[in-house]
N, C-alpha and C positions, 0 to 999 in steps of 0.2 A: 475540542471547541474551536469551530475558524474564528479567526480574525477579524475585525470592519473592512472586506475589498475585498475581502478571500475567500473564491467563492470555491474552490478546494483544498484536500489535504489529500497527498500520493505519502502512505506508508508503504515502506517495504521490509518484509519477513527477510533475513538469511538465516541458514542453517549448513554450513561445514558437516560433512560425514569425515567420519576415519580413515577414505581412501583421500584426503584432501578433496571432495568435491564439491564446486559450491553451489545452492540453491538458494534462487533467491523468487519470491511470490511480494508485486506489488498489489496493493489494495489502494484506493482509488474511492473517497468516499465526495460527495458532492452539495453544498450547501441546498436546502430546498427539497431534495432525494432521500429517500431510505434505500433507494440500492446499493451498491459495496461491489462496484468491477474488479477484477483480478487480472493479474497480467502474471505470465509464466517466463 
């Protein structure tokens, strides 16, 4: 849920594999929209 005056929220999803490699996907949700932007 977005706070009053907040237009977007950015949610990082991070995974570390057994070799220590770190992978992050970033999900961005914007107020008034249904699209989910995904960055690698």
